C-alpha beads as a LAMMPS data file, in Angstrom:
LAMMPS data file: protein, C-alpha beads

235 atoms
234 bonds

1 atom types
1 bond types

-500.0 500.0 xlo xhi
-500.0 500.0 ylo yhi
-500.0 500.0 zlo zhi

Masses

1 110.0

Atoms # bond

1 1 1 -235.107 361.848 -376.620
2 1 1 -234.913 358.073 -376.450
3 1 1 -237.024 356.373 -373.804
4 1 1 -234.298 354.491 -371.994
5 1 1 -234.220 351.628 -369.512
6 1 1 -233.280 351.678 -365.849
7 1 1 -229.929 350.016 -365.346
8 1 1 -228.658 350.276 -368.941
9 1 1 -226.550 353.323 -369.842
10 1 1 -225.098 354.414 -373.175
11 1 1 -221.647 355.978 -373.007
12 1 1 -220.558 358.531 -375.588
13 1 1 -216.807 358.483 -376.151
14 1 1 -214.384 360.837 -377.829
15 1 1 -211.752 358.286 -378.796
16 1 1 -211.588 359.426 -382.417
17 1 1 -210.440 357.101 -385.187
18 1 1 -210.190 353.341 -384.579
19 1 1 -206.797 351.897 -383.610
20 1 1 -204.676 351.077 -386.662
21 1 1 -201.787 349.212 -385.011
22 1 1 -200.876 347.353 -381.825
23 1 1 -199.605 350.464 -380.048
24 1 1 -202.859 352.320 -380.678
25 1 1 -204.862 349.257 -379.653
26 1 1 -202.993 349.076 -376.346
27 1 1 -203.678 352.780 -375.813
28 1 1 -207.357 352.236 -376.589
29 1 1 -207.683 349.490 -373.987
30 1 1 -206.270 351.923 -371.449
31 1 1 -208.897 354.478 -372.462
32 1 1 -211.632 351.869 -372.069
33 1 1 -210.399 350.971 -368.591
34 1 1 -210.384 354.614 -367.546
35 1 1 -213.836 355.180 -369.041
36 1 1 -215.367 352.255 -367.140
37 1 1 -213.836 353.508 -363.909
38 1 1 -214.844 357.132 -364.367
39 1 1 -218.470 356.476 -365.318
40 1 1 -218.850 354.031 -362.421
41 1 1 -217.748 356.476 -359.733
42 1 1 -220.242 357.341 -357.028
43 1 1 -222.499 360.141 -358.181
44 1 1 -221.926 359.547 -361.894
45 1 1 -224.884 358.510 -364.088
46 1 1 -223.315 355.091 -364.673
47 1 1 -222.821 354.357 -360.985
48 1 1 -226.123 352.502 -360.584
49 1 1 -226.145 350.902 -364.041
50 1 1 -225.991 347.149 -364.487
51 1 1 -224.939 347.382 -368.145
52 1 1 -222.745 349.917 -369.938
53 1 1 -223.000 350.253 -373.722
54 1 1 -219.845 351.411 -375.517
55 1 1 -219.915 352.508 -379.178
56 1 1 -219.276 350.761 -382.454
57 1 1 -215.658 349.769 -383.097
58 1 1 -214.518 350.734 -379.613
59 1 1 -211.764 348.178 -380.131
60 1 1 -210.386 347.299 -383.542
61 1 1 -209.689 343.900 -385.114
62 1 1 -209.431 340.982 -382.707
63 1 1 -205.798 340.196 -381.880
64 1 1 -205.146 337.038 -379.832
65 1 1 -201.860 338.554 -378.652
66 1 1 -203.857 341.245 -376.847
67 1 1 -206.555 338.998 -375.357
68 1 1 -204.996 339.492 -371.934
69 1 1 -205.929 343.173 -372.173
70 1 1 -209.601 342.271 -372.528
71 1 1 -209.272 340.641 -369.111
72 1 1 -207.119 343.321 -367.480
73 1 1 -208.613 346.483 -368.996
74 1 1 -212.237 345.531 -369.623
75 1 1 -213.425 342.536 -367.599
76 1 1 -211.519 343.355 -364.417
77 1 1 -212.785 346.963 -364.182
78 1 1 -216.303 345.704 -364.942
79 1 1 -216.040 343.119 -362.186
80 1 1 -214.835 345.708 -359.676
81 1 1 -217.714 347.980 -360.624
82 1 1 -220.268 345.141 -360.570
83 1 1 -221.270 345.715 -364.190
84 1 1 -221.484 344.143 -367.629
85 1 1 -220.903 345.871 -370.969
86 1 1 -221.789 345.750 -374.643
87 1 1 -218.705 346.780 -376.631
88 1 1 -218.238 347.382 -380.355
89 1 1 -215.372 345.550 -382.068
90 1 1 -214.184 344.090 -385.380
91 1 1 -213.916 340.348 -386.033
92 1 1 -213.314 338.029 -388.980
93 1 1 -215.160 334.993 -390.304
94 1 1 -213.563 331.737 -391.437
95 1 1 -213.102 333.166 -394.942
96 1 1 -211.131 336.130 -393.629
97 1 1 -213.928 338.618 -394.258
98 1 1 -214.418 341.367 -391.701
99 1 1 -217.386 341.553 -389.341
100 1 1 -218.636 344.628 -387.516
101 1 1 -219.613 343.206 -384.145
102 1 1 -220.956 343.908 -380.688
103 1 1 -219.818 341.710 -377.811
104 1 1 -221.573 341.345 -374.476
105 1 1 -218.987 341.000 -371.726
106 1 1 -219.993 340.007 -368.221
107 1 1 -217.521 338.740 -365.605
108 1 1 -218.115 335.053 -364.989
109 1 1 -220.371 334.612 -368.018
110 1 1 -219.664 333.428 -371.530
111 1 1 -219.330 336.313 -373.969
112 1 1 -222.041 336.800 -376.590
113 1 1 -221.120 338.170 -380.018
114 1 1 -223.588 339.525 -382.565
115 1 1 -222.789 340.794 -386.060
116 1 1 -223.973 343.846 -387.944
117 1 1 -226.496 342.932 -390.618
118 1 1 -225.899 345.790 -393.049
119 1 1 -222.399 347.321 -393.151
120 1 1 -221.964 350.751 -394.706
121 1 1 -222.072 350.525 -398.481
122 1 1 -218.755 351.062 -400.285
123 1 1 -216.739 351.940 -397.185
124 1 1 -217.337 348.509 -395.585
125 1 1 -219.483 346.434 -397.940
126 1 1 -217.141 346.139 -400.918
127 1 1 -216.864 342.582 -402.306
128 1 1 -213.979 343.541 -404.589
129 1 1 -211.740 344.407 -401.639
130 1 1 -209.749 342.318 -399.184
131 1 1 -211.304 344.462 -396.442
132 1 1 -214.860 343.411 -397.266
133 1 1 -217.668 343.286 -394.666
134 1 1 -220.418 340.910 -395.923
135 1 1 -224.074 341.670 -395.262
136 1 1 -226.703 339.285 -393.942
137 1 1 -230.085 340.583 -392.848
138 1 1 -230.987 337.218 -391.298
139 1 1 -228.462 337.588 -388.463
140 1 1 -229.969 337.425 -384.990
141 1 1 -228.896 340.498 -383.028
142 1 1 -230.542 339.726 -379.687
143 1 1 -228.511 339.994 -376.490
144 1 1 -229.805 338.900 -373.095
145 1 1 -228.374 341.555 -370.792
146 1 1 -228.962 339.423 -367.718
147 1 1 -230.907 342.079 -365.840
148 1 1 -234.324 341.215 -367.196
149 1 1 -233.746 343.137 -370.416
150 1 1 -233.215 341.683 -373.889
151 1 1 -231.892 344.064 -376.518
152 1 1 -231.699 343.933 -380.292
153 1 1 -228.592 345.669 -381.593
154 1 1 -228.373 348.164 -384.445
155 1 1 -224.928 349.332 -385.515
156 1 1 -224.263 352.718 -387.155
157 1 1 -225.291 352.536 -390.845
158 1 1 -228.280 350.432 -389.827
159 1 1 -229.793 353.530 -388.200
160 1 1 -230.627 354.756 -391.718
161 1 1 -232.558 351.598 -392.699
162 1 1 -236.187 351.560 -391.481
163 1 1 -236.628 347.981 -392.754
164 1 1 -234.256 346.696 -390.074
165 1 1 -236.277 348.367 -387.328
166 1 1 -239.422 346.840 -388.839
167 1 1 -237.807 343.392 -388.927
168 1 1 -236.818 343.687 -385.276
169 1 1 -240.341 344.626 -384.272
170 1 1 -241.775 341.772 -386.343
171 1 1 -239.420 339.270 -384.716
172 1 1 -240.084 340.651 -381.242
173 1 1 -238.761 338.852 -378.177
174 1 1 -236.884 341.950 -377.032
175 1 1 -237.553 344.749 -374.581
176 1 1 -235.264 347.455 -375.970
177 1 1 -233.003 348.557 -378.811
178 1 1 -229.243 348.904 -378.352
179 1 1 -227.838 351.407 -380.854
180 1 1 -224.074 351.687 -381.314
181 1 1 -222.440 354.139 -383.711
182 1 1 -219.170 355.832 -384.540
183 1 1 -218.951 359.279 -386.104
184 1 1 -215.199 359.611 -385.577
185 1 1 -214.648 361.138 -389.038
186 1 1 -217.352 363.815 -388.726
187 1 1 -216.200 367.389 -389.278
188 1 1 -219.259 369.010 -387.695
189 1 1 -222.314 367.979 -385.696
190 1 1 -224.860 367.947 -388.522
191 1 1 -224.357 364.415 -389.890
192 1 1 -224.276 362.780 -386.425
193 1 1 -227.499 364.612 -385.571
194 1 1 -229.234 363.459 -388.769
195 1 1 -228.212 359.883 -387.984
196 1 1 -229.501 360.179 -384.417
197 1 1 -232.855 361.498 -385.601
198 1 1 -233.330 358.522 -387.921
199 1 1 -233.159 355.953 -385.127
200 1 1 -234.961 358.240 -382.677
201 1 1 -237.902 358.488 -385.059
202 1 1 -238.138 354.722 -385.479
203 1 1 -237.859 354.101 -381.736
204 1 1 -240.644 356.606 -381.082
205 1 1 -242.793 355.099 -383.833
206 1 1 -242.872 351.786 -381.963
207 1 1 -242.599 353.309 -378.485
208 1 1 -239.488 351.170 -378.110
209 1 1 -237.070 351.958 -375.262
210 1 1 -233.540 352.396 -376.576
211 1 1 -230.026 353.165 -375.430
212 1 1 -227.575 354.750 -377.868
213 1 1 -223.815 355.223 -377.632
214 1 1 -221.603 357.099 -380.090
215 1 1 -217.883 357.604 -380.583
216 1 1 -217.048 361.130 -381.736
217 1 1 -213.875 362.864 -382.934
218 1 1 -211.631 363.976 -380.114
219 1 1 -212.287 367.562 -381.194
220 1 1 -215.961 367.181 -380.209
221 1 1 -215.190 366.483 -376.575
222 1 1 -217.089 368.753 -374.191
223 1 1 -217.944 366.455 -371.285
224 1 1 -215.191 364.644 -369.413
225 1 1 -217.188 361.489 -368.768
226 1 1 -219.389 361.436 -371.877
227 1 1 -222.327 359.719 -370.170
228 1 1 -225.928 360.173 -371.162
229 1 1 -228.143 360.569 -368.146
230 1 1 -230.701 357.747 -368.215
231 1 1 -234.375 358.595 -368.266
232 1 1 -236.957 356.650 -366.336
233 1 1 -238.986 354.213 -368.371
234 1 1 -242.569 355.366 -368.713
235 1 1 -245.020 352.941 -367.214

Bonds

1 1 1 2
2 1 2 3
3 1 3 4
4 1 4 5
5 1 5 6
6 1 6 7
7 1 7 8
8 1 8 9
9 1 9 10
10 1 10 11
11 1 11 12
12 1 12 13
13 1 13 14
14 1 14 15
15 1 15 16
16 1 16 17
17 1 17 18
18 1 18 19
19 1 19 20
20 1 20 21
21 1 21 22
22 1 22 23
23 1 23 24
24 1 24 25
25 1 25 26
26 1 26 27
27 1 27 28
28 1 28 29
29 1 29 30
30 1 30 31
31 1 31 32
32 1 32 33
33 1 33 34
34 1 34 35
35 1 35 36
36 1 36 37
37 1 37 38
38 1 38 39
39 1 39 40
40 1 40 41
41 1 41 42
42 1 42 43
43 1 43 44
44 1 44 45
45 1 45 46
46 1 46 47
47 1 47 48
48 1 48 49
49 1 49 50
50 1 50 51
51 1 51 52
52 1 52 53
53 1 53 54
54 1 54 55
55 1 55 56
56 1 56 57
57 1 57 58
58 1 58 59
59 1 59 60
60 1 60 61
61 1 61 62
62 1 62 63
63 1 63 64
64 1 64 65
65 1 65 66
66 1 66 67
67 1 67 68
68 1 68 69
69 1 69 70
70 1 70 71
71 1 71 72
72 1 72 73
73 1 73 74
74 1 74 75
75 1 75 76
76 1 76 77
77 1 77 78
78 1 78 79
79 1 79 80
80 1 80 81
81 1 81 82
82 1 82 83
83 1 83 84
84 1 84 85
85 1 85 86
86 1 86 87
87 1 87 88
88 1 88 89
89 1 89 90
90 1 90 91
91 1 91 92
92 1 92 93
93 1 93 94
94 1 94 95
95 1 95 96
96 1 96 97
97 1 97 98
98 1 98 99
99 1 99 100
100 1 100 101
101 1 101 102
102 1 102 103
103 1 103 104
104 1 104 105
105 1 105 106
106 1 106 107
107 1 107 108
108 1 108 109
109 1 109 110
110 1 110 111
111 1 111 112
112 1 112 113
113 1 113 114
114 1 114 115
115 1 115 116
116 1 116 117
117 1 117 118
118 1 118 119
119 1 119 120
120 1 120 121
121 1 121 122
122 1 122 123
123 1 123 124
124 1 124 125
125 1 125 126
126 1 126 127
127 1 127 128
128 1 128 129
129 1 129 130
130 1 130 131
131 1 131 132
132 1 132 133
133 1 133 134
134 1 134 135
135 1 135 136
136 1 136 137
137 1 137 138
138 1 138 139
139 1 139 140
140 1 140 141
141 1 141 142
142 1 142 143
143 1 143 144
144 1 144 145
145 1 145 146
146 1 146 147
147 1 147 148
148 1 148 149
149 1 149 150
150 1 150 151
151 1 151 152
152 1 152 153
153 1 153 154
154 1 154 155
155 1 155 156
156 1 156 157
157 1 157 158
158 1 158 159
159 1 159 160
160 1 160 161
161 1 161 162
162 1 162 163
163 1 163 164
164 1 164 165
165 1 165 166
166 1 166 167
167 1 167 168
168 1 168 169
169 1 169 170
170 1 170 171
171 1 171 172
172 1 172 173
173 1 173 174
174 1 174 175
175 1 175 176
176 1 176 177
177 1 177 178
178 1 178 179
179 1 179 180
180 1 180 181
181 1 181 182
182 1 182 183
183 1 183 184
184 1 184 185
185 1 185 186
186 1 186 187
187 1 187 188
188 1 188 189
189 1 189 190
190 1 190 191
191 1 191 192
192 1 192 193
193 1 193 194
194 1 194 195
195 1 195 196
196 1 196 197
197 1 197 198
198 1 198 199
199 1 199 200
200 1 200 201
201 1 201 202
202 1 202 203
203 1 203 204
204 1 204 205
205 1 205 206
206 1 206 207
207 1 207 208
208 1 208 209
209 1 209 210
210 1 210 211
211 1 211 212
212 1 212 213
213 1 213 214
214 1 214 215
215 1 215 216
216 1 216 217
217 1 217 218
218 1 218 219
219 1 219 220
220 1 220 221
221 1 221 222
222 1 222 223
223 1 223 224
224 1 224 225
225 1 225 226
226 1 226 227
227 1 227 228
228 1 228 229
229 1 229 230
230 1 230 231
231 1 231 232
232 1 232 233
233 1 233 234
234 1 234 235
């Protein structure tokens, strides 16, 4: 398994497909609020964590009309629990192109947004479509988690690309990898497992601590809180 970091916990969710309208987005924020609360309860693996990592596309496209829900359903529960979080979301650039993003949210601190370097070919990277996600391998994906750890983020499709792991190791200046994925459309466990083994192999190759969080179909749900128990970092 991944060699994880004390104080940083990846949360597997079973939210299923991303929200496609305002009603589903509102429902999703409620699920996020409940997830933060449940994994932070005394005795749960996330209780002692400083940082929670939620999967790719946990929320859908940014909607200014729902910004208040980021405060009420994400930041407020985090503040009560004394935690920060890295959360997957979708944004847009000035040209209206879509961006697969991770945002670091910490009560009282300015949010930090990083962008996926290599979106999935054809399903996301499709220049002929209005719903195009551009690629850019030069993007800096470092996030200072504020607890002494600095992570470089890999999002979903990037798990299949060894060159991105190599680039991260060449650039350095990080203590861990933060891996965020969504397998909401999977029909069985084989493809998610193949994807996991790709990033696991690269992390082990460089002896790099990593935390991974995945969103699965609702039908995959077997554990009510979906938390991966953190392992102690080897000294």
